[in-house]
C-alpha positions in Angstrom: 73.0 68.5 145.1 70.5 71.3 145.4 71.1 73.7 148.3 67.9 74.5 150.3 67.4 76.8 153.2 66.8 75.5 156.7 63.1 75.3 157.4 61.5 77.8 159.8 58.5 76.6 161.9 55.1 77.1 160.4 52.2 78.6 162.4 49.7 75.9 163.5 46.5 75.8 161.6 43.0 75.6 163.2 43.3 72.3 165.0 45.5 69.3 164.1 49.1 69.3 163.1 50.6 72.2 161.0 51.2 71.4 157.4 54.6 70.1 156.4 54.6 71.6 152.9 57.9 73.4 153.5 59.8 70.3 154.8 58.4 68.2 152.0 59.2 70.9 149.4 62.8 71.0 150.5 63.0 67.3 150.2 61.7 67.4 146.7 64.2 70.2 145.8 67.0 68.0 147.0 65.7 65.1 144.9 65.5 67.3 141.8 61.7 67.1 141.5 61.4 70.8 141.0 57.7 70.9 139.8 56.5 69.0 142.8 58.7 71.1 145.0 57.2 74.3 143.6 53.7 73.1 144.2 54.4 72.2 147.8 56.2 75.4 148.5 53.4 77.5 147.0 51.1 75.8 149.5 53.5 76.7 152.2 53.6 80.3 151.0 49.8 80.4 151.1 49.9 79.3 154.7 52.6 81.8 155.7 53.3 84.5 153.0 55.9 86.2 155.2 58.1 83.2 155.9 61.4 84.0 154.3 62.5 80.4 154.3 59.4 79.4 152.3 59.9 82.2 149.8 63.6 81.5 149.3 63.1 77.9 148.6 60.2 78.7 146.3 62.4 81.2 144.4 65.0 78.4 144.0 62.3 76.0 142.7 61.2 78.6 140.2 64.8 79.2 139.1 65.4 75.5 138.5 62.2 75.4 136.4 63.4 78.2 134.3 60.8 80.7 135.6 63.3 83.3 136.3 61.0 86.4 136.5 58.9 84.7 139.2 62.1 83.5 140.9 63.5 87.1 141.0 60.3 88.5 142.4 60.0 85.9 145.2 63.7 86.1 146.1 63.6 89.9 146.4 60.7 89.5 148.8 62.6 86.9 150.8 65.6 89.2 151.0 63.5 92.0 152.3 62.0 89.8 155.0 65.2 88.1 156.1 67.3 91.2 156.6 70.1 89.3 158.3 70.4 86.5 155.8 72.6 86.8 152.8 71.5 83.7 150.9 68.4 85.1 149.1 70.7 87.8 147.7 73.2 85.1 146.6 70.5 83.3 144.7 69.5 86.5 143.1 73.1 87.2 142.1 73.4 83.7 140.5 70.3 84.3 138.5 71.6 87.7 137.3 74.9 86.1 136.3 73.1 83.4 134.3 71.1 86.2 132.6 74.3 88.3 132.0 72.8 91.1 134.0 76.2 91.9 135.6 75.4 95.2 137.2 72.4 93.7 139.0 74.5 90.7 140.0 77.2 93.1 141.4 74.6 94.9 143.5 73.0 91.7 144.8 76.4 90.3 146.0 77.4 93.7 147.4 74.3 93.6 149.6 75.0 90.0 150.5 78.5 91.0 151.5 77.1 93.7 153.8 75.2 90.9 155.6 78.0 88.4 155.6 81.3 90.3 155.5 83.3 87.2 156.5 81.9 84.8 153.9 84.5 83.5 151.4 81.6 82.2 149.3 80.1 85.7 148.9 83.4 87.3 148.1 84.2 84.6 145.5 80.8 85.3 143.9 81.7 89.0 143.7 85.0 88.0 142.0 83.1 85.9 139.5 81.0 89.0 138.6 84.1 91.1 138.2 85.6 88.4 136.0 82.6 88.3 133.6 82.7 92.1 133.5 86.3 92.1 132.4 87.5 93.7 135.6 90.5 91.4 136.1 92.3 93.4 138.8 89.1 93.7 140.8 88.5 89.9 140.4 92.1 89.2 141.6 91.7 91.5 144.6 88.4 89.8 145.6 89.7 86.3 145.2 92.7 87.1 147.4 90.3 88.4 150.0 88.3 85.1 149.8 91.5 83.0 150.1 92.5 85.0 153.1 89.1 84.5 154.7 89.3 80.7 154.0 92.5 79.3 152.4 90.7 76.0 151.9 87.7 77.3 150.0 88.1 75.4 146.8 86.0 77.6 144.4 88.1 80.7 145.3 91.4 78.8 144.7 90.1 77.3 141.4 88.8 80.6 140.2 92.2 82.2 141.0 93.8 79.6 138.7 91.3 80.3 135.9 91.9 84.1 136.2 95.7 83.7 136.0 95.5 81.1 133.2 93.0 82.9 130.9 93.3 86.6 131.7 96.6 87.4 133.5 98.8 85.0 131.5 100.7 83.7 134.5 101.1 79.9 134.0 103.2 79.6 137.2 100.6 81.0 139.5 97.8 79.2 137.6 99.6 75.9 138.2 100.1 76.7 141.9 96.4 77.4 142.2 95.2 74.3 140.4 97.7 72.2 142.4 96.3 73.6 145.6 92.7 73.0 144.3 93.5 69.3 143.8 94.9 69.1 147.3 91.9 70.5 149.0 89.2 69.1 146.6 90.6 65.8 145.3 87.1 64.8 144.2 86.0 68.2 143.2 84.0 68.8 140.0 86.9 70.6 138.3 89.6 68.0 139.1 89.9 66.8 135.5 90.5 70.4 134.2 92.9 71.3 137.0 94.8 68.0 136.7 95.2 68.4 132.9 96.6 71.9 133.3 99.1 70.8 136.0 100.2 67.9 133.9 100.8 70.2 130.9 102.6 73.0 132.8 104.1 70.9 135.6 103.7 71.1 139.3 105.1 74.4 140.6 106.0 74.7 144.2 104.8 78.1 145.7 107.7 80.2 146.9 105.6 81.4 149.8 102.5 80.2 151.6 99.5 80.6 149.4 98.0 84.0 150.5 97.0 87.4 149.1 99.9 89.2 147.5 101.9 91.9 149.3 104.1 93.0 146.5 101.7 95.7 145.3 101.4 97.2 148.7 103.5 100.4 149.2 106.2 100.0 151.9 105.2 101.4 155.2 107.0 104.5 156.4 109.6 103.9 159.0 108.5 104.6 162.6 109.8 107.8 164.1 110.0 109.1 167.6 106.6 109.3 169.4 104.7 112.3 168.3 102.2 114.6 170.1 98.6 113.4 170.7 97.3 115.8 168.1 99.3 113.9 165.5 97.3 110.8 166.3 94.1 112.5 165.4 95.7 113.8 162.2 96.6 110.3 161.3 93.1 109.1 162.0 91.7 111.8 159.8 94.1 110.8 157.0 93.0 107.2 157.3 89.4 108.2 157.1 90.1 110.4 154.0 91.9 107.5 152.4 88.9 105.2 153.0 86.6 107.8 151.5 88.8 107.6 148.3 88.6 103.8 148.5 92.4 103.8 148.9 92.3 101.0 151.5 96.0 100.2 151.2 97.0 103.8 152.2 94.4 103.7 154.9 96.0 100.5 156.3 99.4 102.1 156.2 98.3 105.2 157.9 96.3 103.5 160.6 99.1 101.0 161.3 101.5 104.0 161.7 99.0 105.6 164.1 98.9 102.4 166.2 102.7 102.1 166.1 103.4 105.7 167.0 100.6 106.0 169.5 100.2 102.6 171.3 98.0 104.2 174.0 95.4 105.4 171.4 92.4 103.3 171.7 90.8 105.1 168.8 93.7 104.2 166.5 93.6 100.5 167.3 89.8 100.4 167.1 89.8 102.0 163.7 92.4 99.6 162.5 90.3 96.6 163.7 87.2 98.0 162.0 89.2 98.6 158.7 90.3 94.9 158.8 86.7 93.8 159.6 84.4 96.0 157.6 86.4 97.1 154.6 89.3 94.7 153.9 87.4 91.7 155.3 90.5 90.1 156.6 89.0 87.9 159.2 92.2 86.7 160.9 93.8 90.1 161.1 90.5 91.6 162.4 90.3 88.9 165.1 93.9 89.5 166.2 93.4 93.3 166.3 90.2 93.0 168.2 92.0 90.7 170.7 94.8 93.2 171.1 92.2 96.0 171.7 90.5 93.9 174.4 93.8 93.1 176.0 95.1 96.7 176.0 91.9 98.5 176.8 89.7 96.1 178.8 87.7 99.0 180.3 86.8 100.6 177.0 83.1 100.2 176.4 83.8 99.2 172.7 85.0 95.9 174.0 81.4 94.8 174.4 80.8 95.5 170.7 83.6 93.3 169.4 81.8 90.9 167.1 81.8 87.2 167.9 83.8 84.9 165.5 81.7 83.9 162.5 82.0 80.4 161.1 82.8 80.2 157.4 80.2 78.3 155.4 81.2 75.0 153.9 81.9 75.1 150.1 78.8 74.5 147.9 79.1 72.4 144.7 80.6 74.3 141.7 78.5 75.3 138.8 79.2 74.5 135.1 80.3 78.0 134.2 84.0 78.9 133.5 85.0 80.2 136.0 82.5 78.4 138.3 79.8 80.8 139.4 80.3 79.3 142.9 77.0 77.3 142.7 74.1 77.8 145.0 74.7 78.9 148.7 74.9 76.0 151.1 72.2 75.2 153.6 72.6 75.6 157.3 71.0 72.7 159.2 69.3 74.3 162.3 66.4 73.4 164.6 63.3 75.4 163.5 62.7 78.5 165.6 59.5 78.8 167.6 59.2 82.6 167.5 60.3 85.4 165.1 64.0 86.0 165.2 65.5 89.2 166.5 66.3 90.1 162.9 62.7 89.7 161.8 61.5 91.8 164.7 64.0 94.5 164.0 63.2 94.5 160.3 59.5 94.9 160.8 59.9 97.6 163.5 62.5 99.5 161.3 60.1 99.4 158.3 57.3 100.7 160.5 59.6 103.5 161.8 60.6 104.5 158.3 56.9 104.7 157.2 56.0 106.8 160.3 59.0 109.1 159.7 58.0 109.7 156.2 54.5 110.7 157.4 56.1 113.2 159.9 55.1 111.2 162.9 58.5 111.6 164.6 57.6 110.5 168.1 55.9 107.3 166.9 58.8 106.7 164.5 61.3 107.0 167.4 59.4 104.4 169.4 59.5 102.0 166.4 63.2 102.6 165.9 63.7 102.0 169.7 62.0 98.6 169.4 64.1 97.7 166.4 67.3 98.8 168.2 66.4 96.7 171.3 66.0 93.6 169.1 69.2 94.3 167.0 71.5 96.8 168.7 74.2 96.0 166.1 72.2 97.3 163.2 73.9 100.6 162.1 71.1 102.1 160.1 68.6 101.4 162.9 70.8 103.2 165.4 71.3 106.1 163.0 67.5 106.5 162.4 66.9 106.3 166.2 69.5 109.1 166.8 67.9 111.2 164.0 64.5 110.8 165.5 65.9 111.8 168.9 67.4 114.9 167.3 64.1 115.8 165.6 62.3 115.5 168.9 64.7 117.7 170.7 66.6 115.1 172.6 70.1 115.9 171.5 71.9 114.2 174.4 70.4 110.8 173.6 71.1 111.4 169.9 74.7 112.2 170.7 75.1 109.2 172.9 73.8 106.8 170.2 75.8 108.5 167.4 79.0 108.0 169.5 78.1 104.3 169.9 77.3 104.1 166.2 80.7 105.6 165.2 82.4 103.1 167.6 80.7 100.3 165.5 81.5 102.0 162.2 83.9 105.0 162.2 83.2 105.5 158.5 79.5 106.2 158.6 79.4 109.6 156.9 75.8 110.7 157.9 76.6 110.0 161.6 79.5 112.3 161.4 77.3 115.0 159.9 74.6 114.6 162.5 76.8 114.6 165.5 78.8 117.5 164.0 75.7 119.6 163.8 74.8 118.7 167.4 78.2 119.8 168.6 77.9 123.0 166.5 74.6 123.8 168.3 76.4 123.1 171.6 79.1 125.6 170.6 81.7 122.9 170.8 83.5 124.1 167.7 86.5 121.7 168.0 84.3 118.6 168.0 81.9 120.0 165.4 84.8 120.8 163.1 86.4 117.3 163.6 83.2 115.4 162.7 82.1 117.8 159.8 85.6 117.5 158.2 85.3 113.8 158.4 81.9 114.0 156.8 83.1 116.1 153.9 86.0 113.7 153.4 83.8 110.6 153.5 81.0 112.0 151.4 82.5 114.8 149.2 79.7 114.6 146.6 76.8 114.5 149.0 74.1 117.3 148.7 75.1 118.7 152.1 78.8 118.7 151.5 79.0 122.2 149.8 77.2 123.9 152.7 79.3 122.1 155.3 82.5 123.0 153.4 81.5 126.6 153.3 80.9 126.6 157.1 84.3 125.1 157.7 86.0 127.6 155.4 84.3 130.5 157.3 85.9 129.2 160.5 82.6 128.0 161.9 80.8 131.3 161.5 
């Protein structure tokens, strides 16, 4: 079945009913009539050239017709318009995989993961790219993340079996994975392959519940007596430095130790929740940690920023590749909106702000970033650019307030640490300046500003 995007409402024409080219184009896509679908979707694009739904479906039609260059161009445009939607990027990634452009595919799925960090489908697609690139350990790590996000996501389980069968040489785990695949997808497109392997090797009962491995994780240090409050900050700094090195296992150990040794530290628990959520993408652990944070610190303003639970998309049909390339992203059936979404408003205002900022029109850029921030207060880059424009217009207090809120949302945003550190430096608050600038150097050691900041720190803030 062809996956198509949910239709957005078309603007009415001059009198009469608005055209139904998009709806009819989607129907023809689902029927496999790709040429007719492309014609109808081209008419829809003529009617509204900035409708991301139209462009995404048109890109899919071009792809199915083998017109990949046109598909890539249209899907890139759709991804730029639908800044909160990962699916145009997923289609791009699938095209790049088919063309063996693995670096482009990796980047496309990485951007998709930024938009949908809890999607087992996206993480599985990232694993497929790693598999084709010969990065077996990376593929294994990603597939384990996908299974943790959704233990019943059949493509992730099947791909795990393929990886262990063909690359890692572990028949036992491969049989466990294929057996599990047959349980959750008895009519799945890979049932014959999975069943043949299980019959050859034999059904193997998993020793533990099917979940990401723990054996490679270093043992956590034993808890000691409660330590002074300044040790809590030192542990948080160690955790941030580990994240900067992409050593997420060490970061997890250190932050767990900080939470255990300093149960009254809201910062420690919040950083652990964000690590689970933003970097490790362990949905269940993130939800539990957010709940603990809300329970322990109900008055903390960060409670209002705890993300709402995100439903995991239903598995799409598998492709014919080995391992399956996870097929096309599934459609979401939703009533057509009657006005631009908050994401669309924010994207347009943000682009306008960037253009004004490049032209040196800082006050006008600030107003545009404020509009984008009002529409999407959770967008990190928007909040950063608004804070930067506040700094550039002399409003350090507003900039500082928004940078603190940004770092509550994402404690690992290096540029925010730099900017707020410079503000504290100008306020002669050396302790706060040093704290944030040290984090900046740890998170972005190769950035152009890092040598200058490192020199300032070595001089003792002079």
